[in-house]
Each structure stands twice: as C-alpha cells, then as structure tokens.
PASETOR-488967 format. One record per atom (N, C-alpha, C): residue number from 1; x, y, z; residue in one letter; atom name. Coordinates in Angstrom, 1 decimal, m for minus. Atoms other than C-alpha are relative to their C-alpha. Example, Ala and Ser with C-alpha at 12.3 -4.5 7.8 and 13.67 -1.06 7.14 Angstrom:
<sites>
(1; (0.9; m1.2; 0.0); "A"; "N")
(1; (12.3; m4.5; 7.8); "A"; "CA")
(1; (0.9; 1.2; 0.0); "A"; "C")
(2; (m0.9; m1.1; 0.0); "S"; "N")
(2; (13.7; m1.1; 7.1); "S"; "CA")
(2; (m0.8; 1.1; 0.8); "S"; "C")
</sites>
This chain:
<sites>
(1; (1.0; m1.0; m0.2); "M"; "N")
(1; (m17.0; 2.7; 10.9); "M"; "CA")
(1; (m0.2; 0.2; 1.5); "M"; "C")
(2; (0.3; m0.3; m1.4); "A"; "N")
(2; (m17.9; 4.4; 14.1); "A"; "CA")
(2; (m1.3; 0.9; 0.0); "A"; "C")
(3; (1.3; m0.6; 0.0); "F"; "N")
(3; (m21.5; 5.6; 14.9); "F"; "CA")
(3; (m0.1; 1.0; 1.2); "F"; "C")
(4; (0.3; m1.0; m1.1); "A"; "N")
(4; (m22.2; 8.8; 16.9); "A"; "CA")
(4; (m1.5; 0.0; 0.3); "A"; "C")
(5; (1.4; 0.0; m0.4); "L"; "N")
(5; (m25.4; 9.2; 18.8); "L"; "CA")
(5; (m0.8; 1.0; m0.7); "L"; "C")
(6; (0.7; m1.1; 0.7); "D"; "N")
(6; (m26.3; 12.3; 16.8); "D"; "CA")
(6; (m0.3; m0.5; m1.5); "D"; "C")
(7; (0.3; 0.5; 1.3); "G"; "N")
(7; (m26.6; 10.1; 13.7); "G"; "CA")
(7; (1.2; 0.0; m1.0); "G"; "C")
(8; (m1.1; 0.0; 0.9); "R"; "N")
(8; (m23.2; 10.8; 12.1); "R"; "CA")
(8; (0.7; m1.3; 0.0); "R"; "C")
(9; (m0.8; 1.2; 0.1); "I"; "N")
(9; (m21.2; 7.9; 10.8); "I"; "CA")
(9; (1.4; 0.4; m0.5); "I"; "C")
(10; (m1.4; m0.3; 0.4); "F"; "N")
(10; (m17.4; 8.3; 10.7); "F"; "CA")
(10; (0.6; m1.3; m0.6); "F"; "C")
(11; (m0.6; 1.2; 0.6); "F"; "N")
(11; (m15.6; 5.9; 8.4); "F"; "CA")
(11; (1.4; 0.4; m0.6); "F"; "C")
(12; (m1.4; m0.2; 0.5); "T"; "N")
(12; (m12.0; 5.4; 7.2); "T"; "CA")
(12; (0.1; m0.5; m1.4); "T"; "C")
(13; (m0.4; 0.4; 1.4); "E"; "N")
(13; (m10.6; 5.1; 3.7); "E"; "CA")
(13; (1.5; m0.5; 0.2); "E"; "C")
(14; (m1.3; 0.6; m0.2); "K"; "N")
(14; (m7.7; 2.6; 4.1); "K"; "CA")
(14; (1.2; 0.5; m0.7); "K"; "C")
(15; (m1.2; m0.3; 0.8); "E"; "N")
(15; (m5.5; 3.6; 1.3); "E"; "CA")
(15; (0.2; 1.5; m0.2); "E"; "C")
(16; (m0.2; m1.4; 0.1); "T"; "N")
(16; (m6.1; 7.4; 1.2); "T"; "CA")
(16; (0.4; 0.7; 1.3); "T"; "C")
(17; (m0.3; m0.6; m1.3); "G"; "N")
(17; (m5.8; 8.0; 4.9); "G"; "CA")
(17; (m1.0; 1.1; 0.4); "G"; "C")
(18; (1.0; m1.0; m0.3); "D"; "N")
(18; (m9.0; 10.1; 4.9); "D"; "CA")
(18; (m1.0; m0.7; 1.0); "D"; "C")
(19; (1.2; 0.3; m0.9); "V"; "N")
(19; (m11.7; 9.9; 7.7); "V"; "CA")
(19; (m1.1; 0.8; m0.6); "V"; "C")
(20; (1.1; m0.7; 0.5); "R"; "N")
(20; (m15.0; 10.8; 6.2); "R"; "CA")
(20; (m1.2; m0.1; 0.9); "R"; "C")
(21; (1.2; 0.0; m0.8); "I"; "N")
(21; (m18.4; 11.6; 7.7); "I"; "CA")
(21; (m1.2; m0.1; m0.9); "I"; "C")
(22; (1.4; 0.0; 0.6); "I"; "N")
(22; (m21.9; 10.6; 6.6); "I"; "CA")
(22; (m0.9; 0.7; 1.0); "I"; "C")
(23; (1.0; m0.7; m0.8); "R"; "N")
(23; (m24.5; 13.0; 7.9); "R"; "CA")
(23; (m1.3; 0.1; m0.8); "R"; "C")
(24; (1.3; 0.0; 0.7); "D"; "N")
(24; (m28.2; 12.7; 7.0); "D"; "CA")
(24; (0.0; m0.7; m1.3); "D"; "C")
(25; (0.0; 0.9; 1.2); "G"; "N")
(25; (m27.5; 9.9; 4.5); "G"; "CA")
(25; (0.9; 0.5; m1.1); "G"; "C")
(26; (m0.9; m0.5; 1.0); "R"; "N")
(26; (m24.9; 11.9; 2.6); "R"; "CA")
(26; (1.5; 0.1; 0.5); "R"; "C")
(27; (m1.4; m0.2; m0.4); "V"; "N")
(27; (m21.1; 11.8; 2.6); "V"; "CA")
(27; (0.4; 1.4; m0.2); "V"; "C")
(28; (m0.4; m1.4; 0.1); "L"; "N")
(28; (m19.7; 15.2; 3.4); "L"; "CA")
(28; (1.1; 0.2; m1.0); "L"; "C")
(29; (m1.0; m0.1; 1.1); "P"; "N")
(29; (m17.6; 16.6; 0.6); "P"; "CA")
(29; (1.4; 0.1; 0.4); "P"; "C")
(30; (m1.4; m0.1; m0.5); "E"; "N")
(30; (m14.5; 17.3; 2.7); "E"; "CA")
(30; (0.3; m1.1; 1.0); "E"; "C")
(31; (m0.3; 0.9; m1.1); "P"; "N")
(31; (m12.7; 14.7; 4.8); "P"; "CA")
(31; (0.0; 0.7; 1.4); "P"; "C")
(32; (m0.1; m0.5; m1.4); "F"; "N")
(32; (m12.9; 15.1; 8.6); "F"; "CA")
(32; (1.4; 0.3; 0.3); "F"; "C")
(33; (m1.4; m0.1; m0.2); "V"; "N")
(33; (m9.2; 14.5; 8.8); "V"; "CA")
(33; (0.7; m0.9; m0.9); "V"; "C")
(34; (m0.8; 0.8; 0.9); "H"; "N")
(34; (m6.4; 13.1; 6.7); "H"; "CA")
(34; (1.3; m0.3; 0.8); "H"; "C")
(35; (m1.3; 0.4; m0.5); "V"; "N")
(35; (m3.4; 11.1; 7.9); "V"; "CA")
(35; (0.8; m0.6; m1.1); "V"; "C")
(36; (m0.9; 0.6; 1.1); "V"; "N")
(36; (m0.4; 10.1; 5.7); "V"; "CA")
(36; (0.3; m1.4; 0.4); "V"; "C")
(37; (m0.1; 1.5; m0.3); "V"; "N")
(37; (m0.5; 6.3; 5.5); "V"; "CA")
(37; (0.8; m0.7; m1.1); "V"; "C")
(38; (m0.5; 1.0; 0.9); "E"; "N")
(38; (1.3; 3.4; 3.9); "E"; "CA")
(38; (m1.2; m0.9; m0.3); "E"; "C")
(39; (1.2; 0.7; 0.3); "G"; "N")
(39; (m1.7; 1.9; 2.1); "G"; "CA")
(39; (0.2; m1.3; m0.7); "G"; "C")
(40; (m0.2; 1.2; 0.8); "S"; "N")
(40; (m0.1; m1.1; 0.4); "S"; "CA")
(40; (m0.3; m1.2; 0.9); "S"; "C")
(41; (0.3; 1.3; m0.6); "A"; "N")
(41; (m0.9; m4.7; 1.2); "A"; "CA")
(41; (m1.1; 0.1; 1.1); "A"; "C")
(42; (1.1; m0.1; m1.1); "E"; "N")
(42; (m2.8; m4.9; 4.6); "E"; "CA")
(42; (0.3; 1.2; 0.9); "E"; "C")
(43; (m0.3; m1.1; m0.8); "R"; "N")
(43; (m1.5; m1.6; 5.9); "R"; "CA")
(43; (m0.9; 1.2; m0.5); "R"; "C")
(44; (0.8; m1.2; 0.3); "G"; "N")
(44; (m3.2; 1.9; 5.9); "G"; "CA")
(44; (m0.7; 0.5; 1.2); "G"; "C")
(45; (0.8; m0.5; m1.0); "L"; "N")
(45; (m5.8; 3.6; 7.9); "L"; "CA")
(45; (m1.0; m1.2; 0.4); "L"; "C")
(46; (0.6; 1.3; m0.3); "L"; "N")
(46; (m7.1; 0.4; 9.7); "L"; "CA")
(46; (m1.0; 0.0; 1.1); "L"; "C")
(47; (0.9; 0.1; m1.2); "G"; "N")
(47; (m9.1; 1.3; 12.8); "G"; "CA")
(47; (m0.5; 1.4; 0.4); "G"; "C")
(48; (0.6; m1.2; m0.5); "I"; "N")
(48; (m11.5; 3.9; 14.2); "I"; "CA")
(48; (m0.9; m0.3; 1.1); "I"; "C")
(49; (0.9; 0.2; m1.2); "A"; "N")
(49; (m13.3; 4.3; 17.5); "A"; "CA")
(49; (m0.3; 1.4; 0.5); "A"; "C")
(50; (0.4; m1.2; m0.6); "L"; "N")
(50; (m15.2; 7.1; 19.2); "L"; "CA")
(50; (0.2; m0.2; 1.5); "L"; "C")
(51; (0.0; 0.0; m1.5); "H"; "N")
(51; (m14.7; 8.0; 22.9); "H"; "CA")
(51; (m1.3; m0.5; 0.5); "H"; "C")
(52; (1.3; 0.6; m0.5); "P"; "N")
(52; (m17.3; 6.1; 25.0); "P"; "CA")
(52; (m1.0; 1.1; 0.3); "P"; "C")
(53; (0.9; m1.1; m0.3); "D"; "N")
(53; (m18.8; 9.5; 26.0); "D"; "CA")
(53; (0.3; 1.1; m1.0); "D"; "C")
(54; (m0.3; m0.9; 1.1); "F"; "N")
(54; (m18.3; 11.1; 22.6); "F"; "CA")
(54; (m0.7; 1.4; 0.1); "F"; "C")
(55; (0.7; m1.2; 0.0); "E"; "N")
(55; (m21.0; 13.7; 23.1); "E"; "CA")
(55; (0.6; 1.0; 1.0); "E"; "C")
(56; (m0.7; m0.9; m1.0); "R"; "N")
(56; (m19.2; 15.2; 26.1); "R"; "CA")
(56; (1.5; 0.1; m0.2); "R"; "C")
(57; (m1.4; 0.1; 0.2); "D"; "N")
(57; (m15.7; 14.2; 25.2); "D"; "CA")
(57; (0.3; m0.5; m1.4); "D"; "C")
(58; (0.1; 0.4; 1.4); "P"; "N")
(58; (m15.5; 14.2; 21.4); "P"; "CA")
(58; (1.4; m0.3; m0.6); "P"; "C")
(59; (m1.3; 0.5; 0.6); "W"; "N")
(59; (m12.3; 12.3; 20.6); "W"; "CA")
(59; (m0.3; m1.2; m0.9); "W"; "C")
(60; (0.1; 1.1; 1.0); "V"; "N")
(60; (m12.0; 10.1; 17.5); "V"; "CA")
(60; (1.4; m0.7; 0.1); "V"; "C")
(61; (m1.2; 0.7; m0.1); "Y"; "N")
(61; (m9.3; 7.4; 17.9); "Y"; "CA")
(61; (0.3; m0.7; m1.3); "Y"; "C")
(62; (m0.4; 0.6; 1.3); "L"; "N")
(62; (m7.4; 6.2; 14.8); "L"; "CA")
(62; (1.2; m0.9; 0.1); "L"; "C")
(63; (m1.2; 0.9; 0.1); "Y"; "N")
(63; (m5.0; 3.3; 14.1); "Y"; "CA")
(63; (0.4; m0.1; m1.4); "Y"; "C")
(64; (m0.5; 0.0; 1.4); "Y"; "N")
(64; (m2.8; 3.5; 11.0); "Y"; "CA")
(64; (1.4; m0.4; m0.1); "Y"; "C")
(65; (m1.4; 0.3; 0.4); "S"; "N")
(65; (0.4; 2.5; 9.3); "S"; "CA")
(65; (0.6; 1.2; m0.6); "S"; "C")
(66; (m0.7; m1.2; 0.5); "E"; "N")
(66; (2.8; 5.4; 8.7); "E"; "CA")
(66; (0.5; m0.3; m1.4); "E"; "C")
(67; (m0.6; 0.1; 1.4); "R"; "N")
(67; (4.0; 6.0; 5.1); "R"; "CA")
(67; (1.5; m0.4; 0.2); "R"; "C")
(68; (m1.3; 0.5; m0.1); "G"; "N")
(68; (7.3; 4.3; 4.6); "G"; "CA")
(68; (0.1; m1.3; 0.8); "G"; "C")
(69; (0.1; 1.3; m0.7); "G"; "N")
(69; (6.2; 1.3; 6.8); "G"; "CA")
(69; (0.8; 0.0; 1.3); "G"; "C")
(70; (m0.8; 0.0; m1.2); "A"; "N")
(70; (8.3; 2.4; 9.8); "A"; "CA")
(70; (m0.8; m0.4; 1.2); "A"; "C")
(71; (0.7; 0.3; m1.2); "S"; "N")
(71; (5.6; 2.1; 12.4); "S"; "CA")
(71; (m1.5; 0.1; m0.2); "S"; "C")
(72; (1.5; m0.1; m0.2); "N"; "N")
(72; (1.9; 1.7; 13.3); "N"; "CA")
(72; (m0.2; 1.0; 1.1); "N"; "C")
(73; (0.3; m1.0; m1.0); "R"; "N")
(73; (0.4; 4.5; 15.3); "R"; "CA")
(73; (m1.4; 0.0; 0.4); "R"; "C")
(74; (1.3; m0.3; m0.5); "I"; "N")
(74; (m2.6; 5.3; 17.5); "I"; "CA")
(74; (0.0; 1.5; 0.3); "I"; "C")
(75; (0.2; m1.4; m0.3); "I"; "N")
(75; (m3.7; 8.9; 17.6); "I"; "CA")
(75; (m1.4; 0.3; 0.4); "I"; "C")
(76; (1.4; m0.5; m0.2); "R"; "N")
(76; (m6.8; 10.8; 18.7); "R"; "CA")
(76; (m0.1; 1.4; m0.5); "R"; "C")
(77; (0.3; m1.3; 0.6); "V"; "N")
(77; (m8.4; 13.7; 17.0); "V"; "CA")
(77; (m1.3; 0.6; 0.7); "V"; "C")
(78; (1.1; m0.6; m0.7); "R"; "N")
(78; (m10.7; 16.1; 18.8); "R"; "CA")
(78; (m1.0; 0.6; m1.1); "R"; "C")
(79; (1.1; m0.4; 0.9); "A"; "N")
(79; (m14.0; 16.7; 16.9); "A"; "CA")
(79; (m0.9; 1.1; 0.6); "A"; "C")
(80; (0.8; m1.1; m0.5); "E"; "N")
(80; (m15.6; 20.1; 17.5); "E"; "CA")
(80; (m0.8; 0.5; m1.2); "E"; "C")
(81; (0.8; m0.5; 1.0); "A"; "N")
(81; (m18.5; 21.2; 15.3); "A"; "CA")
(81; (0.3; m0.6; m1.4); "A"; "C")
(82; (m0.3; 0.8; 1.2); "G"; "N")
(82; (m17.6; 18.5; 12.7); "G"; "CA")
(82; (1.3; 0.3; m0.6); "G"; "C")
(83; (m1.4; m0.2; 0.4); "E"; "N")
(83; (m14.0; 19.7; 12.4); "E"; "CA")
(83; (1.0; m0.7; 0.9); "E"; "C")
(84; (m1.1; 0.5; m0.8); "A"; "N")
(84; (m10.8; 18.1; 13.5); "A"; "CA")
(84; (0.9; 1.1; 0.5); "A"; "C")
(85; (m0.7; m1.2; m0.5); "L"; "N")
(85; (m9.3; 20.7; 15.8); "L"; "CA")
(85; (1.4; m0.4; 0.6); "L"; "C")
(86; (m1.2; 0.3; m0.7); "E"; "N")
(86; (m6.5; 18.8; 17.6); "E"; "CA")
(86; (0.3; m1.4; m0.2); "E"; "C")
(87; (m0.5; 1.3; 0.2); "V"; "N")
(87; (m4.4; 15.8; 16.9); "V"; "CA")
(87; (1.0; m0.3; 1.1); "V"; "C")
(88; (m0.7; 0.4; m1.2); "D"; "N")
(88; (m2.9; 14.0; 19.8); "D"; "CA")
(88; (0.6; m1.4; m0.2); "D"; "C")
(89; (m0.6; 1.3; 0.1); "P"; "N")
(89; (m0.4; 11.1; 19.3); "P"; "CA")
(89; (m0.1; m0.7; 1.3); "P"; "C")
(90; (0.1; 0.8; m1.2); "I"; "N")
(90; (m0.9; 8.3; 21.8); "I"; "CA")
(90; (1.0; m1.1; 0.1); "I"; "C")
(91; (m1.0; 1.1; 0.0); "I"; "N")
(91; (1.2; 5.2; 20.9); "I"; "CA")
(91; (0.6; m0.2; m1.3); "I"; "C")
(92; (m0.7; 0.5; 1.2); "T"; "N")
(92; (3.8; 4.3; 18.3); "T"; "CA")
(92; (0.4; m1.4; 0.2); "T"; "C")
(93; (m0.4; 1.4; m0.1); "L"; "N")
(93; (4.2; 0.6; 17.8); "L"; "CA")
(93; (1.1; m0.2; m1.0); "L"; "C")
(94; (m1.1; 0.2; 0.9); "L"; "N")
(94; (7.5; m0.4; 16.3); "L"; "CA")
(94; (0.4; m1.5; m0.1); "L"; "C")
(95; (0.1; m0.5; 1.3); "P"; "N")
(95; (8.1; m1.9; 13.8); "P"; "CA")
(95; (m1.4; m0.4; m0.6); "P"; "C")
(96; (1.2; 0.4; 0.7); "A"; "N")
(96; (5.1; m2.1; 11.4); "A"; "CA")
(96; (0.3; m1.3; m0.7); "A"; "C")
(97; (m0.2; 1.2; 0.7); "V"; "N")
(97; (4.7; m5.5; 9.9); "V"; "CA")
(97; (0.0; 0.3; m1.5); "V"; "C")
(98; (m0.1; m0.2; 1.5); "T"; "N")
(98; (5.8; m5.5; 6.2); "T"; "CA")
(98; (m0.7; m1.1; m0.6); "T"; "C")
(99; (0.7; 1.1; 0.7); "G"; "N")
(99; (3.6; m7.4; 3.9); "G"; "CA")
(99; (m1.4; m0.2; 0.5); "G"; "C")
(100; (1.4; 0.3; m0.3); "Y"; "N")
(100; (0.4; m9.1; 5.1); "Y"; "CA")
(100; (m0.2; m0.3; 1.5); "Y"; "C")
(101; (0.4; 0.3; m1.3); "H"; "N")
(101; (m1.5; m9.7; 8.3); "H"; "CA")
(101; (0.5; 1.0; 1.1); "H"; "C")
(102; (m0.4; m1.1; m0.8); "N"; "N")
(102; (m0.8; m6.3; 9.9); "N"; "CA")
(102; (m1.1; 0.2; 1.0); "N"; "C")
(103; (1.1; m0.2; m1.0); "G"; "N")
(103; (m3.0; m6.6; 13.0); "G"; "CA")
(103; (0.3; 0.9; 1.2); "G"; "C")
(104; (m0.3; m1.0; m1.0); "G"; "N")
(104; (m1.3; m4.0; 15.1); "G"; "CA")
(104; (1.0; m0.4; 1.1); "G"; "C")
(105; (m1.0; 0.5; m1.0); "T"; "N")
(105; (1.2; m6.1; 17.0); "T"; "CA")
(105; (1.4; 0.4; m0.4); "T"; "C")
(106; (m1.4; m0.2; 0.3); "W"; "N")
(106; (4.9; m5.6; 17.2); "W"; "CA")
(106; (0.8; m1.2; 0.4); "W"; "C")
(107; (m0.8; 1.2; m0.2); "R"; "N")
(107; (7.7; m8.2; 17.3); "R"; "CA")
(107; (0.4; m0.1; 1.4); "R"; "C")
(108; (m0.4; 0.3; m1.4); "S"; "N")
(108; (8.7; m9.9; 20.5); "S"; "CA")
(108; (1.3; 0.8; 0.3); "S"; "C")
(109; (m1.2; m0.7; m0.4); "G"; "N")
(109; (11.3; m7.9; 22.4); "G"; "CA")
(109; (0.0; 1.5; m0.3); "G"; "C")
(110; (0.1; m1.5; 0.3); "R"; "N")
(110; (10.1; m4.5; 21.1); "R"; "CA")
(110; (m0.9; 0.6; 1.0); "R"; "C")
(111; (0.9; m0.7; m0.9); "T"; "N")
(111; (8.4; m1.9; 23.1); "T"; "CA")
(111; (m0.8; 1.1; m0.8); "T"; "C")
(112; (0.8; m1.1; 0.6); "A"; "N")
(112; (5.8; 0.8; 22.3); "A"; "CA")
(112; (0.5; 1.3; 0.6); "A"; "C")
(113; (m0.3; m1.4; m0.5); "S"; "N")
(113; (6.6; 4.5; 22.6); "S"; "CA")
(113; (m1.3; 0.7; 0.3); "S"; "C")
(114; (1.2; m0.6; m0.3); "C"; "N")
(114; (3.8; 6.3; 24.4); "C"; "CA")
(114; (0.2; 1.5; 0.3); "C"; "C")
(115; (0.0; m1.5; m0.3); "T"; "N")
(115; (3.0; 10.0; 24.6); "T"; "CA")
(115; (m1.1; 0.2; 1.0); "T"; "C")
(116; (1.1; m0.2; m1.0); "P"; "N")
(116; (1.1; 11.0; 27.8); "P"; "CA")
(116; (m1.0; 1.0; m0.4); "P"; "C")
</sites>
C-alpha cells in the first residue's frame, strides 16, 4: 500500500496485476492501472511506492514479475485526476526468479536493462 497526503490509498493486487485506490473509505470500482503479471508462487505485482513529492510530481512506482516469468520490471505511472495517463518503463531485471523467494534480485553476472 502507498498513502497519498490527500487521503487516497493505492494498493496492489498481487495476482491480478491491478492497482486499486481507496478514497473516502471506499474502493473505487475501476482499477487505477493494470499490468500483465505472472502471479504464481511468490511472483506478481509485488511493490508500490509514490514519488516523495507526489502532490507536485504524481508518479506511482510499481515492481512486478512479467507474465511468462521472463523478467521483473520497475515502471512508473503518472497519476492525473485519479487516472493513469502515462506508463514509463524504468528497469528490467533479468531473469526473474522461478519459484519462491522472488525478492527482486537477479543472478550474479547478470545486468539490468535501464530506460532513461
């Protein structure tokens, strides 16, 4: 979960790939954004954070395992008026751990692919 100063709570659904918002104590009917995830074992939509100055720079950062188990990714999504307007890939970590204990690391000798 990630808490915005305006009272909204952003939360992830690990296996569906949906990011949902709670506003005024109610879950909004439509997901904020959806990413296609591999939700088996300990993979899926695993992390969320808001930009430190979210009110002025409304980026939501997500960490997830791509469907097919090929890689873990970090992306950011711009939140304007409660809608996801822009998706920006940041880092692709190769390869995703298959099975359990998928903490976001990659195997020794591998590198991350970054998008500026």
